[in-house]
N, C-alpha and C positions, 0 to 999 in steps of 0.2 A: 788636316785630319786630327793631328796631335793637339791643336787647340781646342777643338770641338770635343775631344776626349776629356782635356782638362777641364772644360766647362762643365761637362757632364759629371766629372768625379768631383768637383768642388758641392755642385747640387746635390750629390748623394751624402757626401760626408760633413756638410755645413747646414744644419736646419737652422732655421730662423727662430730665435728663442724669445719667450716672454715669461717674465717671473713677477709673481707679487705675493703679499703677505698681508694678513690682517685678521679681521673678526671670524669666527668660525661659523656665525648663523649661516651666511650665504655660501659657504665653502661648497656644499654638495652642488649648489647650481653652478658655480664656477667650474667645478670639476667637469659636471656634465656639458657645459659649454665648450670647454676646452677640448673634452673628448670629440664631441661633435666637430668642431673646425678641425682638428687635427686629421680625422676621418674624410673630411668633404675637402681638404686641400692637397692640391698637386704636388706641390712642393713639401717636402719634410717641416714639420714644425715639433717645435719642443716647448709645450706652455706648461708651467707648473702654479699651483698657489700653496702656500704654507698658511694653515690656519692656526694662528697664534694669538688672537686676541686682538681686538681694536688698539689698545694702548701699544702693544709691540709693533702692530702694522703702522701705527703713525710714527714711532720711533725709528723704525727700519726705513719708512718714507722719508724722514727728514735727513737722517743718516748723520746726526751730529758727532757719533762716535766712529763714524767711517774714516778711512784715510784715504783720499785727504777728507778733513771735516766738513760737512753739508754736502757730501757726496749720497745720494739714496742707494739702499742696498738692493732696492727693487725698483722693477719699472712702473708699478703702480702699487699704491695701498688700498686698504677697504676698511670700513668701520660702520658701526650702528649709531656713532656719536660723530658730530662735527670734529674736526680738527680742533684740540685744545688752544686757547690763547698763547699758551708757553710754547707750543710746538709750532704754531701757525708763525710766532715771532722769530722763532730758531731757524726759519727757512731764510733769513736775513734778506728779505727782499724778492727772493725768487717768488715767482707767481705759480700758484698752484690753483688748480679748479676742484670744488666740491661737484661731483655729479651725482645727484639723487637717482638710484635706479629701482627702488623698491619700498614698500611700506611693510612692517612687520610687527609682530608682538612678543614682548618677554611675558612669560606666564610663570606661575607659582605651581612648582609640582611638589607632591608628597607621596609617602608609602604607607598611610595608615591604610591597615587591612580594610578591604571594602565592606566587609560583614560589620565591622565596627561602627559603621556609619549608616547602617542598612543600606547600602549599595547607591547612597545618594551624594553628591557632589559635595565636598568640605567647603564650608562658607568662611571666608574672612574678610574684614574690612582692613583699612589701611592702619589703623591705629592698632589694632590687635596684631597685624602683621609686625609692625614696627618693634611692639614690644617683644615679640617671638624673636627678630633677627638681633635686637639687642642684647636678648639673654632674661629680659624682665619677666617674660612667662616661660617657663623651662618644661610644663608638663602639659600634656593633650588634654589632661582632665581640668585644667584650669576653668575657673568659672566662666571667664569671659569668652574663651572658646565655646563652651557648651551653651553659652546664652545664644550664639549665633546659630548652634547644630544641636538643638533639642533631642534629634534621636540619636548623637552619639553617644556611644556605650563602650567605655575603655576599661577595662580593669587592671589593677596593678599600678596606675598612675606611670605609664612609661615617659620618660624623658624625651624632649623634643631635640632630635640630633639635626640642626642648622648646617647645611653645607654652603660653603662661599668660595669664588674663586680667589686662586692664590696671585694670580697676577692681573695686571689692569686688565678689564674687559668692558664692550660695551653693555653686557647684559647686567655686571656690577654697577655701572653708572646708570642705568635705566631703571634698576629696583632702587637704587639709593635715592636718586634725583625724584623718582616718584614719591619715595615715602616721607621725603624732604618737603615736597609741595602739598601732598594731601594730609599729613599728620605732622607737622613740624613741631608739636608739644611732645611728641613721642620720639621723635627722630633726632636725637641730641648728637650723633656723631657725624662724620663727614659723608659727603656724598660725592661720588664720581667714580672712576674707573678702579681707584685704589682706596680702599677704605681701612680702617682699625677694626676688627671683629672681635666678639666676646671669645676668650680663651678656652680651649678643649677642658672637659667633654662636649659643651654645648656646640661650640663653634669648631667646624670640621673643615680644613682647609682641602680643595681639591684643584686640579690643574684642569684647564680647559672643559670645554661643553663635554667631553668623552667621560672627564673624571666625576662632573656633576651627574651626568646620568648613571654611571656605574655606582656611585654611593647611593643614589635614591634607591636604585634597584636593588641593591644587595643588603639594605639596613632597613629595618622596620622601623615605621613611626620617624622617618628623616622627612625634611624640608629643603627646598633650595630654588633656584630661579635658572631658567633656560629660555631660548627662543622658543616661542610656542610650537613652530614646526618640527623643530628637533625633539622636543618631549614628547608631542604627540606621536610622533612617527616611531618612538621606541613604546609606545604604550602605556607611558606613565600617568598617572592620576593628577589631573590638574584640579588646583584650588579656584573655586569660584569666588572672584573678588567683588567688591561692592564698589561700583564705579561712583562717578562724581553725582550722577543723578540719585545714587542710593539703591541702584539694580544690582542684584547678585548675579553675575554671569561669569562664563568661561570663555576663553578666547574664540573657541569653536562655534558659539553663539554669538559673537560680538560683531559688530561693524569696525574692522582693523581699520578702514582707509578714513573712517569719519574724522578722526583728530587732525589728520594731513589736509583733508579738505577745508576744514574750519581754518587752518592757518597757511593755506598754499598762497594766499595773496600777500602773506607778510613776509614770505621768505626774502633774504637778499636778492635784489636784481642782478648783482654782478657774480656770477659764478667764479670768476677768475683770481679776484683779489680780497673779496671782503672776508672779514673774521665770522666765520658762521657760528662760533662757540656757544652763543646764547638761544640758538634754535632748539626747541624742544616740543615734544607733542603729549605731556604727561597731564593725567587728570581733566581732560577736557570734557565738556558739558555733555549730556545727549543721553538718553534712555540706554541706547546700545552700543554707545562709545567706549572702546577699550582703554582702562586706564593707564596702561604701560605700552603706549605706541612710540615706535622708533622709526627714523628713517634709514635706509642703508645708502651708503656713500660709496664711490670710487674715489679715490685721491690721486690726481693725476697732474703733472707739471705742465704748464701752460706752453713751454717752450722745450718740445722734444726734439729739435732739431740736430742736437748733440748725440742723439742716440744712432745706433745702426739703422739705416734707411729700413731694411726688412722689418726689424724690431719696432721701429715706429709705425711703419704701416699695419703690423700685426695687431698693436696695441689699439689702434684707431679702429680696426676691424672687429676687435674684442669688445670694444667699447659699444660700438654699433650693434653688435649681435646681441648684447645685453639689453639695449633700448629697443630692439625690435622682437626678434623672434622669443629672446629671453624674457620677455614680459609674460608670455603665455607659459614658458618654462618654470618660472618662478613661483607660480600658484601651487605647482606640485610639491613645492617646499615649505608650504604655510606663509608665501608671503603675498601681498597684495599689490596690484598695480598702482603707479603712482597717479595722481589727480593730471588731468590732460594737461594744464598749465604748466605744470612741474616737468612733466616730461618733454613738453616742447623745448622748455628753457634747457633740458639736460641734453637733448639733441643739437642745439643751438651751440652749447657748450664745446662738443665734440668738434664741430665745424671750426671752432676758434683756435685749435691747436695749431702751433707754429712747426711745421714737418721739415724733415731734412729737405735740402735741395736736390731736384731730380728724383724724389721717390717715386716708386710706383705702388699706388695703394690699391688694395686687395677689394674685389667686388663680388657679389651674391649673386648665385644663379639660383633662383627659386623654380623656375619652370625652364624647359630646355631651350638652349640657346646655341643653335648648331654651330661649331666652329669657336665661337667666343667663349663658350662654356668650357672648353678644355684649354684655356690659357692657364699660364703658369699661376697666376694672383688671383683665381677665382677660387672662392669657397662656395662649392656646389652641393645642393640638396641631391643632385644623382648620384655622388659618390658618399659611400657608407662603409663602414668596417662590418665584418661579420659579427663581432661583439656587441656593436650598437643594433644590428639587426635582430640579433638574438635575444638582447635584451627586451626589444619592443615586442617580440614574439610571447617570449615570457611574461610581460606585462599583460598582453591580451590575455592570455591563457588563465593568468593569475584572476584577473577580473570576470572572466567566464565562469571560472570554478567559485568565486565568492558568490556569484548570482545565483550559482546551482545550490551552494550551502544554504544560502539564505532561502531558498526556494523549500529545499529538504527541510529546515528547520521548522519552515511554516506548515508544511504538510505533515510533520511528525507532531507539532502542536495539536492540529486539527485532528489528528487519529488517536491522540494519547485521551486516556481517562483522567478527568479532573476529579481530585477527590477532597472530601470535608470530614473531619473527624471530630468528635466532640466526648466529653463523659461528666458525669454528675448525678445529680438526684435522680430518682426512680420517678418521682411522681409527674412530671411532664412527658416521661419517656414514651409513651404511647403516642402522644401527639407527636413529639419530634420524628419518631419513626413513619408516621402517617405521612406528615410534611416532607420528610425525605423521600418517601416513594413518590409522592405526588411531583416533586421536583424533579426525581429521575426520568417519570413518564413525560412530564411537558419539557424538557428541553430536547433540544435538536441535537445538541452534543451529547455524547457519553459522560455522563458522571456518575459518581460512586460516593455516597454518604453514609457515614455510620454513626451511631451513639451509644455508649456504654451507660446503662443505669447503675450505678455502684454507690450511689449516696452523695449527698453533697460536700462531706469532708473529704472523700476519695476524690473528688472532682475538682475541689479547692488545691488540695495537694498536687494533682497532675497539672492544674493550672501553673501553680508556682514552679514545679519541676525541681526541687532541690535535690532529689536523687537522680536524676536525669543526667545524660553524658551529652554535652557538655553540663556542667550543674546550673541549675536555675533558668533552664528552658523547658518551655511547656512541652508536654508529652503529645498534647493535641492542639487542634486549631481554636477551640473554644472551651469553655468549662460553662456549668450550670448548676445553681442551689437554689432551694427555697429559703436560704438565707445569706446574709451579705457575708463576703470576704470577711473571715475574722481580722482581728487586729494582730494578730500573729502572724498569719499568713500574709496580711497586706505588707507588713514591716519586712517580710522575707523578700518580697520584689523589689527592694531598693530602687536603684535608678528606673526600674520598668513600670511604667505606670499602665494602669489599668483602668477600665470604666465599668460601672454597674449598669445594666440595662434589663430594668424590670419589664417582664413581657406579659404577666398575668396575675390575677389575685387568686391563691388557693385557701383551701381550709384543712387544717389538721381536726379530724374528728377522733372520737373515743368509741370503740367498737367493743362489744362483749357476747358471751354466747350463754348466757342465762335463758333457760328454756323458756319459750313463751307463754305455756301455761303455768309457770311458776311466777308469772308477774302479771298475771291477769291480761296479757295480749297488750300491755302498756310499756310505755318507755320507762327506763330507769333515769330518774334525776339526780344528779350528783353536782351540788355546789362547788365551788373551788377548792375551798379547804377540806371537804370530805374527800374529793378526788386526790387532793395532795396527801392525805393521810392514807389511802390505799397504795398510791405509788410510793410512799415513803415506807411502808411495809409496817405502819402504824396500826392500821385495821387490816386484818386478813381474812376475815370470814364474811360471807354475804348476808349472814343474818346478823350483823352488827346492829347494836340498837340506835348509832346514827343513821346507817343506811335505811333501816326499817322506819326511822322517824321522819326521813325523807322520801320513803317510798312504802306506804302503809299497805299497799297491794302486793308487795313482794312476798312471797311464799316458799322459800327453798328449805331445804333438809336443814336441820339443826346442825352447824358446826360446819357448813359446807366452805371450803376454803376457795378464796380468791386466788386464780392462777394469773399472777401478772406478768405479762409478756413485755420484753423492751429489746430495743436494738442492740445489737452487739458491737456493731461498727458504727462512727460517727454517721449522724445522718441530721437532715433537716428537721425532720418530723421529732426525733428526739430532742433537738433545740428549741423548736417551737412550743413543745408540750411542756418542757421544764421551764423556759423563760415566761411561758403563760403562767404556770403555778405559782411561781416567785413573785410575779408581778399583781397577782390576783390574791394571793394569799402568801405574803413571805412568813407570817408567823408559822406557820406549818411547813415550809420549804427551807428558805435558806437560814431562818431561824431556828432550825433544827439541823443544821450543819449540811444541808443537801446542795448539791451541785446544779449549776446551769449549763447548758451548751449542746454540742452536738455527741459529745462523748462524755458520759459521765459515770459516777461510781453508784450502783444500784444496792438496795437491801440484800441480803443474803436469802436465799431461797426463792428468788425470783427466776424467771425463766428467759434465758438469751435467745435471740433469734437472728437471723441475718437476712437483712433486705426487707422490703415490703412484703416480698413472696413469702418470705419466712413467717413474717406477723401474721399474713392472712391464713397461711397453713395452720399455723398455732389456734388461732381463734376457731377456725373451723372445725380442727380436730379434736379440740378440748374443751367439753362443757364447762361453764362458769369461769370462763377466760375473760381476760381485758386487755385491751392493749390501744395503741393509737396508730393511726393510718391516715394518709391524705385522703379526705373524704370520697372523691371520686373512687379510688380504688375500692376503698372498705364498702360503698354502695352497690360497686359492680359486682363485689362477691355476695351480696345480698345479707351481710350482716346487719345484726342490730345495733342501732347508735345510741349511746347514751345521751340524755338531753343535759346541756350544760346552762348554767346561770351566766348570764352576761353582766357588763357593767352596770347596766340599767337593772339588773336583778329580775330578768324575764328567763325563764326556762326556754331553751328552744333546741333544735336540732340544725345541723348544717343545711337539712333540706329545707327548712321553714325560715332559715336567716337569709339575711342580705350579705353575701360574702364580700360584694365590693365597696360594701358601706365604710369599713374600717379604712381603705386606701383613700376614698373620698374625704373622710373626716381626717387623716394625716395631712392632704393636700391643702386642705382649707385652714389648716392650723396657723397661727402667727405668733411666733415664727416658725416656717416650715421645717419640719423634720428631716427633710430630704435634703441632702448636701450635694455639692458640686459633683458631677458624673466620676471625675477622677479622685475623689477625695477618699477617707476611710469612711465606709459605711456601716462597720461594725455595731453601731449603736442603733441603727434605725430597726424600728419593729412595729408591727399594727396589733399587737398583743391587747386585749381587754379596754378595746376602744368604746367610746359612749355610743348610745343609740338603743332603741327599743328592739330594733330587728338586726343589729350588728353581731356577726358571729365573733367569739372571743379569741379563737386562735387562728388567726388570718395572717397570711403570710404573702409577700411579693415572690414570685419566682423570677429569676435573674439569669442572663447570660454574664459571664465573665469574659470580658474582651480585652486584649492588649489595645492600649492606645495607640502606640506605633506599630501599625502593622506593614511598614515599608519593606520590610525584609520578607513577607510572606509572598508566596508566589503569586502574582496578579491574578491568575484565573482561580485559583483556590480562595484568595481574598474575595474576588466576585462571588463565589458562591457564597462566602460567608455573609457577605452584605445581603444577597438576595434571600439567605435562609433567614436573617433576621428580620428583614424589611417585611418578607410574607407573613412572619408571626405577628408583626406589628400592624399588618394590613387589615381591613375588615374582614377579609374571607379568614384569614389566621385566628383573629380576635373571635369571631363566630365559632370556628372548629375548636378552639380551645374550650368552648362552653360544653361541647359534648362528652368532654373528659372532666366535668363538674368543675372547672375553673371558671372565675368570672373574669369579663373584660376590663381592661385598665380603663380608668377614667380618661376623658380627652385630654386633659391637662397632663397626664402623665405621658401619653402618646406625643405631645408636643416636646416635652422633655426629651424624649427618646429621641425624636428626629434630630434634635440638636446635638445630642449626645453622637449619633451617628456621623454627623457633618464634622465632628470636632477630632474624629479618627483620622491619624495619619494613614492614607492607603497607600498601597504601592503604586510607583509610577507606571504609566500606561495602562492601569487596570480600567476595564469596560465594564461599567455596571450592567447587571441584566436589566431587561424590562419585562413588563408582564403585560401579556394578552388575554383580557378578558371578554371583549368583544373581536369579531375579525377584523383584523386590519390587513387589507391585501397588500401583499409584497412584504409589508414591515414586517407582520407576524412571522414570516419565513425566515427571518434572519437569525443568525447564529446565537446571538445573546439574547434572545426573547425565550421565556417560559411560556408557553401557551395552554390556555385550557382547551383549546381546540386540538391538543394532542393528548391521547389516554392510551393506556396499555389495555389490553383486553382483560387482564387480570382485574386492573383497578375498575372497569366497565363491569365485569362480572360482580366483584364485590358489591359495587353500588346496588345492582340489580337484586342480589340475594338479601341485602340489606333492607331493600322494599319488602321484599316477599315476607321477611322474617317478622318486619313490623306488622305487615298486615294480618300475619298469623297471630301475633301478639294481641293486636286489637279485636281479634274474633273473626276476622274476614279471611276465612281460609281459601286457598286456591282449589279449584276443582280437584277431587280425589280420582287417581288412576281406577278405571272400571274395573280391572281384575282383582284390586283390593277390595272395591266396594263388594264384587259377588262374592268374594272369600267369606268377607265378614258378615253379609247378610245371611248366606246358606250356613254359617256355624250359628247364626243367632236364633235358628227357628222360623217358622213360618206363621206363627201367631200374630194377632193383633193386638190393639189397645195399647196399655201402658207399657207391656213387654217390648211391643214393637218400637214406641217412641223411645224407651230406655236403649233398645240396640242401635236405634239410628244415632241417639247422642251419643253412645259409645264409639260408634263408627266414626263420627264426625270428630272425637276427641283424638282417636287412634291416627286419623288420616292426618291430622295437625301435627300429631308427635312425629310422624312418618316425614312429613313435609320439612318439618324442623332438621330432622336428622339428615335428611337428603341434603337440605340447604347449608347444614353445618359442614357436612363432607364436602361439598362442592366448594364452600368457603373457604376450607382448609387447602383444598388442592389449588384455589385461586391464588391464594395469599403466598404460596410458596415463590419464592424470588428466585428466577431462574438464572441470574446474574452476576456475577462478580468478578472483577478483574482478576487477571492471572498475578499472582503474588512473585512467581520467580522471574517475572518480565523486568526490563530494566526501569527504574523509575521514570515515570511519566512527569512531565512540568509541573502538573496539578499536585504531584504527591509530597510537595515540600510541606513541611511542618513549621512550628513556630518562627524558627529563626533562619530561615532559607531565604537567599536572595533571588531576583529576577534573573 
């Protein structure tokens, strides 16, 4: 009995121990396997692993500094590099085995804020990385880095903070050996587990993978190296490295095993005594091959007969677990399985261990084995610790929650309102509003689009965003103007590139309010120099001799003052008018000290107005006024237009002119005045071009768009792309003509399509499609703008417009009977001419009533019933110019 009790006491108080040390990269895998084995064993086990780096692991395995010398400090070592030749020789003939157990990646991680790189991976090649780690490149704004990352926008030239390991490590060896192999010309320092790094402040020593992780996480604009699984599990940002095939990729996108597959057949055939120090897998060929691939090894003495029998048995069981079940577990930590041929050799090596005499080896129970599974030396999957069980439950719950969160995010995005906002020139504003209404009606998903008609200069200022917070970020998703971005505003963009996308050709016309009976119902002709004198304030009366010479039919009261109106805020119509006057008659404009541009100094006594609406109101409310407006606006108000003399000395109005002819003339010129889409367009103009029917104040209308839209929310960017695409489409170009614009020449449309393709759109953006004819099934998709979808408002507007056009053409709709009866009874019962006159009056009144009714209904129909709640949480599509996905 006492012997039995003694045996039981020994079993309780003397656990079997196993201890190892080495690389930090697989440490979490080792700890998990050790936990599993401890929980599954019947007898007590004590298993530990110290994550101290590959170099320390090798040194402790060799034990040169131990007493007695050459005695290992641990039962096994581990590294992501083979034993160095020096350490291998220090074994003094003792046989060791390299047992490969996994393939992994060393990756480069950084802490550049995502918004600085538009949420995109930061790209580096081997030579640029070598210069960074050497200290030759010290700023993130270095030209070589920006050449690889055109979207990178960093202000203040922050210094690159390079972190490196202080003690020898396999990740240091992998990184430096890779740089030495991939760019020897730039990597002029040592390669291996320990190298000499640049001094602080650029070089920052850290201890262990944990220290590297903490440094990158806690310091903005840092860079360092880590095993890929560790860095990605910590949520660090990974550099996209250019591999040997010239492909930029991250470890998560790469084939980590491919490099090992390529060299599997060339590995040493004898795992027990060969020097493996020359084995490496860096910068191997292949489009998806990861360039810093490492193989992870267990270092084991072949002869373990001198170990405690239990420890030797536990070591062999640990190795077996790693090469069996551990192969699946390793993938959770960013490792990849070994090539089959290498795995087979590793298992064979374990079988070659020289074990102590009489050792009882551990076995594994994977399915219930009655009786035998209860043995002392059985590692059984039927035994578990509660901690391990609870971890597995938590893992399942976390996965379930992640799936639910993903589903909720998708549902939230689907139910959110996607927004698009712009501002700028008033001239195409009505077209923009109409297009936005149509897109909202034709979209399956709720969208909300607005445009503020504030003038080209304000549109440019809001696009540049100099006064925004943060500074130099756009207030809106796009701008618009009838003039190119001014050279001053273009320069303010700095590194922000923009593109000009002309979308229509328009005309600025001169309108007046001289009574028709005082000009014999004829147009007033004004050559450019005469018009310049009026706008310069040199000629101030309508009966001036020069005006009467050009217009003998004019008969205004003597001394009638000319009331000149001009815009008070910067506008494209001011720019167009003044630039035309200077080009067509410089002697009377710039020659007299007059300015050109969207905002100029006018002569005293003239009349300031705000916006196109203010100009229209002034001309309408003041006889003998003159001013400038986009032609469509002025004609929609019914204003009288001045006939201008064009380059070919032909008097004509915008109604009789060919508005698009100036654009065609410009495009056919050699060399073309049209620059690259992302260049400075400030010198582009279509004023006073040749051609008998060419209008002299012709302008492109432009979209102002950022060339790099990768930071814009992908849904908003898709709306912008669709809005521009519709405007350039045959339907959009035709719609523009109803607002007195002219279509773009086909050559310009081709240029615009190339410009759209040159824009950097956000990752994951799905472009809208347009359904013009029924596409069964496909047309019902979310990203389809379908003409088969309409709102009743839009339908009713269309119907009323048809009725109005019929009335205007003299084809009146049937009059309500009660109106006719009242009108007939009030008109008397006689016959003859009186009756005919009465009927004519009735018809006229009915037509007027129909127009009034139609107008009232049209007003009601055009009231927009919907706008998103502004106090709601921002939806994904609300992001403005610099917002990421």
